[in-house]
N, C-alpha and C positions, 0 to 999 in steps of 0.2 A: 127189623134186623139191625137197627141202630144200637150202639152200645152206650147206654145211658149210665152205666156203672163206672166209667173211667173217672179217675180223680182229675181235678183241674190241671195238676202238674203234668199229666200225661197227654194233655191236649194242646195242640197248636192253635186251634180255632174252636170256639164254642158259640153257636148261634142258637138262640132260644126265642120261640114265639115271634119269629120275623114275619112282618106283613109288608109287602111292597105293592103299590098301586100307582097307576098312571091315569089320572082322571077317575073315571068310574070303573076302569078295568083293573081287576085284582090279579096280580102276577103270582105272588106268594101269600099264603094265609096261614098264620100260626106255624111257621116252618121251623123245625129244629135240624141242626146240621153240625156235625162234629168231625174234626180231622185230628188224628193222633200225630204226635211228634214223630218225625222220621219216616212217615209213610207217603206213598204216592196215591192220591185220591183222584179218581176220574169222576167227572161230573157230566152226565148225559141227560138227554130228554128230547122230546119232540120240538119242532119249530114253535117258537113263541112261549115255551115253558119257562123261560127266564134263567137260563144257565149263565149267560154273561151278566145279566142283571144281578144275580146273586154274588158273583165274583166282584163286580163293581161296587156293590153295596158294602161288602166286607172291607174293601180297601178305601172306602170313603168317597167314591166318585158318584154314588147315588144315595139320595136321602131316603131312609126307610120311613114307613108310616108308623110302625110299632115294632117292639122286640128289643132284644139285648144281644150285643156282639162283643165277644172277648177274643182278642188276638194276642197270642204269646203271653197269656195270663193277665192282660190289661183290658178293662172295660173301656171301649173306645169313647163312650159318651161321657166319661168322667175324667178325661185327660185335658190338661191345659194345652194351649197351642204348642208350647215348647215340648211337652211330653208326647204329643201326637206326632210332631215332626221327628222326634227320636225314634218312635215306634215305626214310622214309615220307612226309616232307614234300615229296619231289620227285615224288610221284605222287598222282593223285586217282582216286576210285572212284565210279562211279554204279551203285548197286544197283537191282534191279527195283523199280519204283514209287517210286523215290527214297529209300526207307528213312529218311525224315525223322523227327525227334523231334516227336511229335504235340502236345506241350504248348508248343512254341516256335513263334514266328512264322518266316516265311521268312528274314527278316533275322537273327534270332537263330540259326537253323540254319546259315546261311552263316558266321556269326561263330565257330562252335564250333571248327573247325580253326585259325582265326586266333588264338583265345585259347589253344589248346593248344600252338602252336608258336612264337608270337611275343609280345613284350611291346609292346603298342600302346595309345595313348590311346583313350578311348571315342570321341572324334570320328573318329580315323583308322580305328578298327574299323568304325564305321558307314559311312564313305565308301568304304572298300575293299569292304565287303559290297554296297553299292549298285552299285558298278561291276560286280561279278560277276553280280549279278541282272540288270543291263542287258545284259551279254554273253550271258546265257542266253536273251534274248528275252522276258523277262517285263515287263509294264508296272510302273511305279514303285509303284502302290498294292498290288501283290502282296506287297511286302516286309513289310507289316504284317498279313498274313493267316496263319492257321494251316493246316496241311496239309488238314484236313477241309473247309476252305472253298475248296479248289482243285480243278479238274478233274484227271483223270489225266495229261493232257499237261502241265499247269502244274506238277504235282508232280514230273514227270520233269525239267522245266526248273529247278525249284528245287534238285533233287538235283544237277543238272549245275553250277549256280552254286556249290554247296558243294564239289563236286569240283574246281572251278577256283580255289577260294579262295586257295591258296598258290602260285599261278602254277606249276603242275606241268609237268614235262617229259614225263610219261608219264600217259596217261589210260586207265583201264579202264572199259568199259561192259558191263553185264550185261543183255542183252535190252532195249536202250534203247527200241525201238519196240513192244514187246509191249503189247497192250491198246489201242493207238491205232488210230483209223480210218485208212484209206489216205491221206487228205489230211494228217492230223496226223503220220503216220509219215513221209511225204515231206518235210514241213516240218522235222521233227527231223533227218532224214538231211542235208538241206541245211545246217542249223545246224552239225552235226558237221563236215561238210566245210569250211565257211567258217572255223570256229574252228581246225581243224587247220592250214589254210593260213596263217591270220593269226597264230597263236601258235607255229607250228612244232612242234606236238605229235606225239608218237608215240602211236598209239591201238591198243588191243587191244579188239575188240568181239565179245562173245559174242552170237550171234543165230541165229534160224532164218528170218529175213526175207530172202528172195532179192532183193527190191527194194533192200534196204539194201546187200547185197553188191555188186550192180551199181553202185549210186550212189556209194559212198564208199570201197570197199576196194581197196587196191593188190594184196594177195595174200590168200589164204584158206588156213587150216589146217583140215583135215578130221580130226576125231577118229574113228578107226575101228580096230577090232581092238586096242584098248588103246594104240594109238600114233597118230602124226600123219603125214598126207600134206599137203604144202604146194605151192602153185602159184598162178598167176593163174587166172582163170576159164577162159581159153582152154586152159591147160595141163591143168586138172582135167577139162575136157570130154573130153580124150583118155585119161584114166585108165580102164582097163578094169574097175575094181572095180564090181560091180553096184550097190551103194548110191550111189556117186558118180555113176554113169551115170544112175540114176533121179532123183537129186536135181537135177542140173544140166540134164539133157536130157529129163526128164519134162515133164508138162503145165505144172506151176507154173514150172519153170525156163524153159521156152520162152516162157511168158507174160511173165516178168520180163525176159528178154532182148529180147523184142519191144517192151515198154514203154520200155526204155532206148534202143533204137534209134530209136523214134519221137521221144523227147525230144531225142536228139542231132541227128536230121535236121530237126527243126522249127525249128532256129536259136534254141533257148532261150538266154536271157542267159548270158553267161560267168559261171560260179559264182565265179571268182576275184575278180570285181568286186562281189560281193554284200556287204552290210553285216551282219556277224554280230550287231550290237547292235540291229538293227531288230526290232520286235515282230512276231510272226506275224500274217498277215492271211488272211482268207477272204472272197471276193467283195468285196474292197476294204475290208472292215471289220476292225479290229484284234480279235484273239481272245486 
């Protein structure tokens, strides 16, 4: 179900013939993976299937054994160090639990990529970081707190603010709702959807959360048998592979679909009108 007919200009990511292995264990073998510009691509698969490994390989944190990777039209293996650094400034990454520097405040964490890639005055550094913190839905006073003083959901938002620091075209999210309660996870899904539409982002989201897939993903890539099967949820529901059938049509999949249908039929507010800078609320109170 992958779309091999897309022209290169329509693609944010093109992976061809990728092989990843650790010792004698092969994780991916001759894997092809494409992400269109402007879409939200979910990346799912069973434990050990290499979801995070694929993401880390694309952003250069894992050395591939074979294959070709193009990101935003550039072959990453043919770039000079300076060109690779510039390309890295065009994407942002949210790792699990935010992966923040524990000794720095949220404001200082968000300033890290700004300092690395741009020459800015201290005042502009602070102002830009504050804008990204507001975009992530954190209250202003969170800027001066360290990660240990934040809840799990707030750490994820702080990590998201840092990922947005350089105004990226491409955003990678590694299990963004893992560890959040259902309300917090739903709020984070809405935030991602709002930001994607407002900023025109291309998003690759590694997740096991079926609710997130239904809420924000345009297409889904299923890592299975060391390769990828791609489609919309409706298309994947027709895939005969047993794992895919159980994942999307099992009890949890049916529950996620039912919840999404209830939300749609209840006349919920149009998400395109939501304010991505608004702080999250619960029972009318800011959280």
